[in-house]
VEXTIDREN-239391 format. One record per atom (N, C-alpha, C): residue number from 0; residue in three letters; chain; atom name; y, z, x. Coordinates in Angstrom, 3 decimals. Atoms other than C-alpha are relative to their C-alpha. Layout:
// residues N
node k->NUM; r->ALA; c->A; a->CA; py->Y; pz->Z; px->X
...
***
This chain:
// residues 58
node k->0; r->MET; c->A; a->N; py->0.914; pz->-0.603; px->0.220
node k->0; r->MET; c->A; a->CA; py->8.516; pz->-42.280; px->-11.033
node k->0; r->MET; c->A; a->C; py->-0.459; pz->-0.310; px->-1.526
node k->1; r->ASP; c->A; a->N; py->0.330; pz->0.037; px->1.148
node k->1; r->ASP; c->A; a->CA; py->6.578; pz->-42.715; px->-14.128
node k->1; r->ASP; c->A; a->C; py->-0.241; pz->1.194; px->-0.703
node k->2; r->ILE; c->A; a->N; py->-0.165; pz->-1.154; px->0.417
node k->2; r->ILE; c->A; a->CA; py->6.098; pz->-40.278; px->-16.767
node k->2; r->ILE; c->A; a->C; py->-1.142; pz->0.837; px->0.142
node k->3; r->ALA; c->A; a->N; py->1.456; pz->-0.573; px->-0.240
node k->3; r->ALA; c->A; a->CA; py->2.364; pz->-39.479; px->-16.059
node k->3; r->ALA; c->A; a->C; py->0.072; pz->0.764; px->1.469
node k->4; r->ALA; c->A; a->N; py->-0.461; pz->-0.643; px->-0.931
node k->4; r->ALA; c->A; a->CA; py->3.330; pz->-38.739; px->-12.924
node k->4; r->ALA; c->A; a->C; py->0.287; pz->0.949; px->0.507
node k->5; r->LEU; c->A; a->N; py->-1.147; pz->-0.966; px->-0.212
node k->5; r->LEU; c->A; a->CA; py->6.191; pz->-36.727; px->-13.148
node k->5; r->LEU; c->A; a->C; py->-0.549; pz->1.294; px->-0.426
node k->6; r->SER; c->A; a->N; py->1.000; pz->-1.211; px->0.652
node k->6; r->SER; c->A; a->CA; py->3.838; pz->-34.450; px->-15.885
node k->6; r->SER; c->A; a->C; py->-0.937; pz->0.293; px->1.091
node k->7; r->THR; c->A; a->N; py->0.956; pz->-0.729; px->-0.527
node k->7; r->THR; c->A; a->CA; py->1.162; pz->-34.171; px->-13.387
node k->7; r->THR; c->A; a->C; py->0.566; pz->0.824; px->1.177
node k->8; r->ALA; c->A; a->N; py->-1.026; pz->-0.787; px->-1.293
node k->8; r->ALA; c->A; a->CA; py->3.675; pz->-33.125; px->-10.505
node k->8; r->ALA; c->A; a->C; py->0.606; pz->1.398; px->-0.301
node k->9; r->MET; c->A; a->N; py->-0.480; pz->-0.801; px->0.787
node k->9; r->MET; c->A; a->CA; py->5.259; pz->-30.881; px->-12.883
node k->9; r->MET; c->A; a->C; py->-1.247; pz->1.413; px->-0.387
node k->10; r->SER; c->A; a->N; py->1.095; pz->-0.897; px->0.264
node k->10; r->SER; c->A; a->CA; py->1.927; pz->-29.233; px->-14.031
node k->10; r->SER; c->A; a->C; py->-0.833; pz->0.344; px->1.170
node k->11; r->GLN; c->A; a->N; py->0.820; pz->-0.326; px->-0.990
node k->11; r->GLN; c->A; a->CA; py->0.386; pz->-29.106; px->-10.617
node k->11; r->GLN; c->A; a->C; py->1.354; pz->0.942; px->0.807
node k->12; r->SER; c->A; a->N; py->-0.820; pz->-0.913; px->-0.705
node k->12; r->SER; c->A; a->CA; py->3.970; pz->-27.030; px->-9.320
node k->12; r->SER; c->A; a->C; py->-0.346; pz->1.405; px->-1.325
node k->13; r->SER; c->A; a->N; py->-0.319; pz->-1.210; px->1.038
node k->13; r->SER; c->A; a->CA; py->3.858; pz->-24.861; px->-12.576
node k->13; r->SER; c->A; a->C; py->-1.695; pz->1.318; px->0.395
node k->14; r->ILE; c->A; a->N; py->1.164; pz->-0.314; px->-0.620
node k->14; r->ILE; c->A; a->CA; py->-0.208; pz->-24.146; px->-11.565
node k->14; r->ILE; c->A; a->C; py->0.367; pz->0.801; px->1.205
node k->15; r->THR; c->A; a->N; py->-0.404; pz->-0.346; px->-1.042
node k->15; r->THR; c->A; a->CA; py->0.933; pz->-23.267; px->-8.154
node k->15; r->THR; c->A; a->C; py->0.693; pz->1.539; px->-0.038
node k->16; r->GLN; c->A; a->N; py->-0.876; pz->-0.961; px->0.743
node k->16; r->GLN; c->A; a->CA; py->3.477; pz->-21.006; px->-9.482
node k->16; r->GLN; c->A; a->C; py->-0.836; pz->1.072; px->-0.086
node k->17; r->ALA; c->A; a->N; py->0.894; pz->-0.960; px->1.017
node k->17; r->ALA; c->A; a->CA; py->1.314; pz->-19.190; px->-11.723
node k->17; r->ALA; c->A; a->C; py->-1.149; pz->0.913; px->0.817
node k->18; r->VAL; c->A; a->N; py->0.829; pz->-0.186; px->-0.875
node k->18; r->VAL; c->A; a->CA; py->-1.257; pz->-18.985; px->-8.854
node k->18; r->VAL; c->A; a->C; py->0.454; pz->1.052; px->0.951
node k->19; r->GLY; c->A; a->N; py->-0.688; pz->-0.580; px->-0.624
node k->19; r->GLY; c->A; a->CA; py->1.281; pz->-17.566; px->-6.474
node k->19; r->GLY; c->A; a->C; py->0.104; pz->1.454; px->-0.529
node k->20; r->ILE; c->A; a->N; py->-0.326; pz->-1.360; px->0.880
node k->20; r->ILE; c->A; a->CA; py->2.615; pz->-14.491; px->-9.314
node k->20; r->ILE; c->A; a->C; py->-1.545; pz->0.746; px->0.106
node k->21; r->LYS; c->A; a->N; py->1.171; pz->-0.772; px->0.282
node k->21; r->LYS; c->A; a->CA; py->-1.150; pz->-13.878; px->-9.828
node k->21; r->LYS; c->A; a->C; py->-0.380; pz->0.968; px->1.485
node k->22; r->VAL; c->A; a->N; py->0.306; pz->-0.584; px->-1.380
node k->22; r->VAL; c->A; a->CA; py->-1.771; pz->-13.360; px->-5.761
node k->22; r->VAL; c->A; a->C; py->0.929; pz->1.550; px->-0.122
node k->23; r->LEU; c->A; a->N; py->-0.849; pz->-1.558; px->-0.222
node k->23; r->LEU; c->A; a->CA; py->1.224; pz->-10.701; px->-5.312
node k->23; r->LEU; c->A; a->C; py->-0.101; pz->0.772; px->-1.279
node k->24; r->SER; c->A; a->N; py->0.293; pz->-1.306; px->0.495
node k->24; r->SER; c->A; a->CA; py->0.292; pz->-8.811; px->-8.365
node k->24; r->SER; c->A; a->C; py->-1.136; pz->0.426; px->0.603
node k->25; r->LEU; c->A; a->N; py->1.441; pz->-0.688; px->-0.801
node k->25; r->LEU; c->A; a->CA; py->-3.250; pz->-8.531; px->-6.888
node k->25; r->LEU; c->A; a->C; py->0.779; pz->0.907; px->1.023
node k->26; r->SER; c->A; a->N; py->-0.217; pz->-0.633; px->-1.173
node k->26; r->SER; c->A; a->CA; py->-1.717; pz->-7.749; px->-3.562
node k->26; r->SER; c->A; a->C; py->0.793; pz->1.711; px->-0.434
node k->27; r->LYS; c->A; a->N; py->-0.462; pz->-1.341; px->0.549
node k->27; r->LYS; c->A; a->CA; py->0.810; pz->-4.968; px->-5.508
node k->27; r->LYS; c->A; a->C; py->-0.678; pz->0.699; px->-0.613
node k->28; r->ASP; c->A; a->N; py->0.722; pz->-1.165; px->0.941
node k->28; r->ASP; c->A; a->CA; py->-1.695; pz->-3.443; px->-7.344
node k->28; r->ASP; c->A; a->C; py->-1.251; pz->0.572; px->1.433
node k->29; r->MET; c->A; a->N; py->0.930; pz->-0.378; px->-1.234
node k->29; r->MET; c->A; a->CA; py->-4.098; pz->-3.135; px->-4.169
node k->29; r->MET; c->A; a->C; py->1.044; pz->0.771; px->1.103
node k->30; r->ALA; c->A; a->N; py->-0.945; pz->-0.652; px->-1.074
node k->30; r->ALA; c->A; a->CA; py->-0.745; pz->-1.873; px->-2.100
node k->30; r->ALA; c->A; a->C; py->0.115; pz->1.784; px->-1.202
node k->31; r->GLU; c->A; a->N; py->-0.260; pz->-0.781; px->1.038
node k->31; r->GLU; c->A; a->CA; py->-0.357; pz->0.758; px->-5.419
node k->31; r->GLU; c->A; a->C; py->-1.311; pz->1.051; px->0.383
node k->32; r->GLN; c->A; a->N; py->1.298; pz->-0.951; px->0.216
node k->32; r->GLN; c->A; a->CA; py->-4.181; pz->2.018; px->-5.181
node k->32; r->GLN; c->A; a->C; py->0.003; pz->0.730; px->1.233
node k->33; r->GLN; c->A; a->N; py->0.259; pz->-0.557; px->-1.348
node k->33; r->GLN; c->A; a->CA; py->-4.295; pz->2.554; px->-1.326
node k->33; r->GLN; c->A; a->C; py->0.876; pz->1.092; px->0.243
node k->34; r->GLY; c->A; a->N; py->-0.808; pz->-0.975; px->-0.455
node k->34; r->GLY; c->A; a->CA; py->-1.024; pz->4.265; px->-1.576
node k->34; r->GLY; c->A; a->C; py->-0.231; pz->1.451; px->-0.822
node k->35; r->GLN; c->A; a->N; py->0.886; pz->-1.151; px->0.734
node k->35; r->GLN; c->A; a->CA; py->-2.827; pz->6.727; px->-4.000
node k->35; r->GLN; c->A; a->C; py->-0.760; pz->0.949; px->0.413
node k->36; r->GLN; c->A; a->N; py->1.613; pz->-0.342; px->-1.112
node k->36; r->GLN; c->A; a->CA; py->-5.991; pz->7.026; px->-2.004
node k->36; r->GLN; c->A; a->C; py->0.731; pz->1.023; px->1.269
node k->37; r->MET; c->A; a->N; py->-0.893; pz->-0.779; px->-1.359
node k->37; r->MET; c->A; a->CA; py->-3.465; pz->8.314; px->1.022
node k->37; r->MET; c->A; a->C; py->0.479; pz->1.130; px->-0.341
node k->38; r->ALA; c->A; a->N; py->-0.485; pz->-1.241; px->0.717
node k->38; r->ALA; c->A; a->CA; py->-1.704; pz->10.585; px->-1.149
node k->38; r->ALA; c->A; a->C; py->-1.023; pz->1.009; px->-0.302
node k->39; r->GLU; c->A; a->N; py->1.482; pz->-0.574; px->0.211
node k->39; r->GLU; c->A; a->CA; py->-5.387; pz->12.331; px->-2.083
node k->39; r->GLU; c->A; a->C; py->-0.260; pz->0.219; px->1.216
node k->40; r->MET; c->A; a->N; py->0.349; pz->-1.075; px->-1.741
node k->40; r->MET; c->A; a->CA; py->-6.231; pz->12.479; px->1.375
node k->40; r->MET; c->A; a->C; py->0.858; pz->0.611; px->0.571
node k->41; r->LEU; c->A; a->N; py->-0.795; pz->-0.903; px->-0.585
node k->41; r->LEU; c->A; a->CA; py->-3.054; pz->14.248; px->2.244
node k->41; r->LEU; c->A; a->C; py->-0.252; pz->1.327; px->-0.372
node k->42; r->LYS; c->A; a->N; py->-0.021; pz->-1.322; px->0.852
node k->42; r->LYS; c->A; a->CA; py->-3.722; pz->16.575; px->-0.190
node k->42; r->LYS; c->A; a->C; py->-1.114; pz->0.405; px->0.506
node k->43; r->GLN; c->A; a->N; py->1.671; pz->-0.374; px->-0.580
node k->43; r->GLN; c->A; a->CA; py->-7.331; pz->16.939; px->0.864
node k->43; r->GLN; c->A; a->C; py->-0.130; pz->0.304; px->1.760
node k->44; r->ALA; c->A; a->N; py->0.132; pz->-0.741; px->-1.235
node k->44; r->ALA; c->A; a->CA; py->-6.098; pz->18.045; px->4.370
node k->44; r->ALA; c->A; a->C; py->-0.481; pz->1.039; px->0.264
node k->45; r->PRO; c->A; a->N; py->0.556; pz->-1.508; px->-0.294
node k->45; r->PRO; c->A; a->CA; py->-7.864; pz->20.971; px->6.237
node k->45; r->PRO; c->A; a->C; py->0.908; pz->0.753; px->0.667
node k->46; r->HIS; c->A; a->N; py->-1.044; pz->-1.184; px->-0.502
node k->46; r->HIS; c->A; a->CA; py->-4.395; pz->22.390; px->7.801
node k->46; r->HIS; c->A; a->C; py->1.044; pz->-0.624; px->-0.698
node k->47; r->PRO; c->A; a->N; py->-1.279; pz->0.966; px->1.279
node k->47; r->PRO; c->A; a->CA; py->-1.868; pz->21.641; px->5.058
node k->47; r->PRO; c->A; a->C; py->1.384; pz->0.141; px->1.167
node k->48; r->ASN; c->A; a->N; py->-0.866; pz->0.198; px->-0.813
node k->48; r->ASN; c->A; a->CA; py->0.340; pz->22.965; px->7.801
node k->48; r->ASN; c->A; a->C; py->0.398; pz->-1.056; px->1.060
node k->49; r->LEU; c->A; a->N; py->-0.129; pz->0.940; px->-1.493
node k->49; r->LEU; c->A; a->CA; py->-0.081; pz->20.746; px->10.654
node k->49; r->LEU; c->A; a->C; py->0.262; pz->-1.606; px->-0.579
node k->50; r->GLY; c->A; a->N; py->-0.831; pz->1.618; px->0.216
node k->50; r->GLY; c->A; a->CA; py->1.950; pz->17.270; px->11.054
node k->50; r->GLY; c->A; a->C; py->1.272; pz->0.617; px->-0.996
node k->51; r->GLY; c->A; a->N; py->-1.015; pz->-0.443; px->0.975
node k->51; r->GLY; c->A; a->CA; py->4.674; pz->19.301; px->8.920
node k->51; r->GLY; c->A; a->C; py->1.110; pz->-0.360; px->0.631
node k->52; r->SER; c->A; a->N; py->-0.435; pz->0.191; px->-0.958
node k->52; r->SER; c->A; a->CA; py->6.863; pz->18.563; px->11.867
node k->52; r->SER; c->A; a->C; py->-0.218; pz->-0.802; px->1.465
node k->53; r->LEU; c->A; a->N; py->0.609; pz->0.952; px->-1.153
node k->53; r->LEU; c->A; a->CA; py->7.085; pz->16.420; px->14.646
node k->53; r->LEU; c->A; a->C; py->1.367; pz->-0.031; px->1.414
node k->54; r->ASP; c->A; a->N; py->-0.837; pz->-0.228; px->-1.208
node k->54; r->ASP; c->A; a->CA; py->8.926; pz->17.287; px->18.019
node k->54; r->ASP; c->A; a->C; py->0.132; pz->-1.257; px->0.955
node k->55; r->ILE; c->A; a->N; py->0.027; pz->1.666; px->-0.820
node k->55; r->ILE; c->A; a->CA; py->10.477; pz->13.873; px->19.758
node k->55; r->ILE; c->A; a->C; py->0.760; pz->0.381; px->0.800
node k->56; r->ARG; c->A; a->N; py->-0.714; pz->-0.187; px->-1.018
node k->56; r->ARG; c->A; a->CA; py->12.533; pz->15.390; px->22.192
node k->56; r->ARG; c->A; a->C; py->-0.325; pz->-0.328; px->1.184
node k->57; r->ALA; c->A; a->N; py->0.604; pz->0.152; px->-1.187
node k->57; r->ALA; c->A; a->CA; py->12.122; pz->14.350; px->25.203
node k->57; r->ALA; c->A; a->C; py->0.176; pz->0.468; px->1.378
***
């Protein structure tokens, strides 16, 4: 394999890795935002005592 082809392959690999990291970062940020929204929604529940316990006995 010549130097030019190796350089191109390494560059493409680096770009692919950078894109993957960016996508994961965006996904993480979105999950954090959704978690915060869920927490806010739960704080605004009309009945704060509702759902505090769950009876799972058969």
